[in-house]
N, C-alpha and C positions, 0 to 999 in steps of 0.2 A: 262290148260293143256288138251288135248284132251283124251277121254275116247279110252283105249287101247281095241282089242276085246278079245274073247276067247283065240284064238292063243298064241297071245303075253302074255296074260296073263298065259297061261299055263307054257310057257318057263320060263318068271319071276319066277314063283313057283319052277322053278328047282335050282334057286340061293339061296344058303345057308343063306350067309351074308347079312344082314339086309341093311348095306353100298353099297354093290355090287348090292342088289335089287333095292336102291334109285338110284343109277347111273346109272345103264340099262333102268330103267322106264324113267328116266327123256331124256336120250338118243334117245331112242325110240318113247317116246310121239313128243319129236323135229322133228324126221325124219316123224314120222306119219301125224305130223300138215302140214308138207311141201308137203309132197305126196298128202293130200286131197285136199291142194289148186292148186295142180298142175294139179291132175287128175279129180277134180270136182266131187268124191266119195269117200266113205267111205275107208279106209286104209284095205288093203288085203293084206297079207304076200305074200299068194301064187301066187301072181300075180308080185313079185317082180324080176327086171332086172337089170344086171349091169350098163345098162345106166342109170337108176335109181340112183343109188349109185354114178356114174360119176356126174350126173349133180347136185345131193345133196352137193356134196365136192365143185363144182364152184359155187353153192347158196351161201354156208357158208363162202366161202373163197373170194368172188367177190361182193357180195349183202350185207351180213352181215359182212365183215371184220373180221371174226372170227381169232383167233390165228392158225398156224398150230398144236399145241399141243392139239388145245382143238378138234379140225378136226378131228386127230389121234384118240383121244377117242373115239369120236361116230362112227369112223371107225372099231376100236375094236370091240365095242358093236355090230355093224352089221355083222359083220365078225361071232362071237361066235353065234349070233342069226339067220345066215343064216346056220351054221355045225348043228344047231340044227333041223332047218326045214329040211335039208336033212337026218339027221338021222331019224327023225320022217314021212319020206318018203311025204313031203308036197312040195319039190322041187325035182328036180333032181338035179341042182347044186349049189353052194353056191353065190349067185350074187354080194357079195363082195370079194369074194376071191381073184381076180385079181387085184380090185384097190389097187395101192401103196398108203402108207403113202406120206404125203406132207414134203418135207424135213425143219428139224429144224433149219437149218444154217441161219443167217440174213440175207437178200440181199434185194435189193429195189424192189417194186412193178414194175410188167410189165407196160411198157407203150410204147408208139408210137411215133416215132420221129416226128417233126413238119411236114413235108411233108408228111407223111403217113396221119396224119390226116387232113392235106389239101385234098388230094386225095381221102378220105372219104366224106369231105363234095361236093366236086366237084361231087362224083358220085352219088348224089342223083339227079343231074340234069339228069343223064342220063335215069330215070324212065321215062316211057311211059306213064303212067296213073297221069294226074294231081293230082286227090286228094291225092293219095299215096306219090307223089311229095312233095305236101304241109306239108302233116302230117310228112312223115321224114325229112323235113327241122327243122320243128319245135321240132321234137324229139332230133335230134342234137345242136338245140340251148339249149337244156338242159341239155344234157349229156355232150357235149363238151365243149360248153362255159361256163356254171354254174354250171357243176360236179357233176351235181344230180346222186344219184344211180338210179337204174333202178324202183326200187318201188316206189321212191320219184317222179320220172318223172311221173309215172302213176298215182299217187294220187295227183297231181297239179290239182287245179279246176280252174275255169274260173276268179273265183273274186281273186285268188292268183297271177295276173298279174298286174302290174300297169306300162305299156309300158312308159307311158310319165315320170314317175321315172325313168324307166330303172331298175326295180327291180322285182323279184318273192320270192313268201313266199314258203318255204317248211316246212307244217304246220306238217306234219305227218312223220319226220325225225327219225333216229335211235335213241331209246330211247324215242320215242314220243317227242322229243324236237323239236320247232319251230326256224327257223333261214331265215330271208332275207338277197338274195344275188341280189348285182349289175350286171345288164346284160350288155354284151359287146354290142357295137353298132351293129356288124353285127349278133347277137342275137336278138336285138330288131326287126330287118328288117325282119329275119324270122319269127317270131313269129306274127309280125304285119300285113305281107302276109298271114299269114295261118289262122290267125282273119279274115279279109277283104273279102279272095276272099273263103273260105271253112266253117269257124268253124262258124262265125257270120256274112255273108254276109249282115246282114239288122240291124247289130249293136248289141253291147253288151246287155246284158240282164240286167235288171233294177236291180238295187242295194237291196239286201235283197230278192233277188226271187229264188226259189228253183232251176231253171236255171240257178242261175248265182254258184251253188254251184256242179254245172254238171262237171265232168272230162274235163280238157281241150283237149287231145289229144283222138282220134276217132279212131276206127276200123271197119271193113264191118261184119256185121251180115250174117255169112254164112248160116244160117238154114232160113234166109227169099227168096223170089224171087227177084232179082235184087241186092242183096249183099247190103244193103241199110247201110248207115254209120251210125252207134252209139256211143254216148260217153260212153269212158270207153278202155283200151287198157291194156292188161297183162303183165305182165315182160316175159312171154314166147314169146310172139309176138315180143317183143323189142328185144330178142335176137336174134329170126329169122331174124329180118330187117337188125340189124345192122351186122350180119352174111353176109346177102345178101349184103352191100353195101361196108363191107370190100372185099368181094372175087370181087367185080366190080373194087374196087380199087385197089386190087392186081394185078387184069388180067389187067390193066392198066398201071400199072408200069412194069409189067415183058415187054410188049409191048415196053415201051420207055425205055426197058433196051436193046432191040434186036437192038436197031436204034441207041442206044448211043456210039460214036465213043470212047469215053473215057473209058479204061478198069475199073479204081478206079470207076466212076461214075455209070456205068453200075452195079457193084457188090453191089453197095448201093442200088441200085433201086432193087435190086434182093433181096435183105436183107431185103428191108422195106416189098415188097410183101410176104415174108413168114410170117413176122409179122404180117401182116395184116390176113393172113388166119387161124390164131390162137389166134385172138383178140376177147376179149369178150368187151360186155358195159362197162364192169368197166375200162376197158385199157385206154377209152377215159377221165375219171375223174382221172387216175393215171398221163396220159398226162397232164391236165392241170394243175395240182398240180406241177409236174415238171417245165413247162412250165412258172408258177408263180414264183418258186424260181430263174430261171434262170434269169429272168428277173427284179430282184431286191426285189421281196415280202418278207417278213420274215414269219417264221414258225405261228405266232400268226395269220397273215392274211391269211395263206392257211386254218388254223386249223377254222377258223369261216366259210370259203366258204363250207369247207367240211362237216363242222357240227361235228368234232371230239369233244369226250368229254374231252380227255386229250391230252396236247401238245405232250406227248411222242408219240403218235400214228402219230400224223402227222411227228414227227421225222423220221419215216422208208424212207420218200422221199429224206433226206440226204443220206440214205445209194446207193452205186453207184449201176444201174442196168446192166444188160449185154450191154446195147448200151455203157455206161459210162465205163465199162470195156473195152470193144473192141475199143473206141475211144484211152483210156491211150495206150492199145498196139500198136494202128496206132503211136500213137505221139512217141513212144518209139522206132521206128524202125530204124535201123543203116542204 
């Protein structure tokens, strides 16, 4: 648990009940740890913005797969902390005030239709810079085809790929559990081309070498002249690139909808475009899970791929999502 600063400790001292103080300290420490990882500096409550709170909620929901009740409890702590910061004149406005609780009713995770995922995969080819095109293709191979979480994709090392066997190893999964995931042939092709043409043009590093333990994915170092590529990709950059690709795919689908003579299909394309504009990297993981179940996989197989510790967690994918309900209503039309 990270050390909380003097401002946070002053707030915690105002809580009289020991149980309330312990719970608030745990919630604030969790938030502070995330904030420091995102900002690269010590947690400063006086710099909090509403967008920080919203981004943290998305992280807890998408990357950590926390239950709504757990996230809402943390939100409640942040709201009370924000009220105290305003009362102490350390902030002008409570940054958590306008961030709404997540709904508690059980519903399926937000996924994307197959055509929408296909549009994202095709959107990579519109990238003009070859190194970004190849890197984003490798990223999608891990997110869309293997169902990795954003952090898991960032943590994959060169030694974790065995393309001849068609596998990727996730060493630092949720709960620090390791799992081996079979790769689809399309994913193998994307990763093989990335390694051959960009990441390791001179061949893979020697087994047991330090280079073999470098991150698979690369990013541009914006602090150096020429912005050279360096090993390592942040989850923030992953979210940014997926947002760009999803928007590019959404634009393509909207353009296709305008040319589509069939009203029903045009409406479907427009709906998919709207879903893509709101999609996160985690939606690709959800989409893989639903695709596997629709095509005959059982829950235990999906559980192993996604790295869930409990089968009940995987069972959420059997709960209808908005698309399922929309299709059911369409089939019920008179």
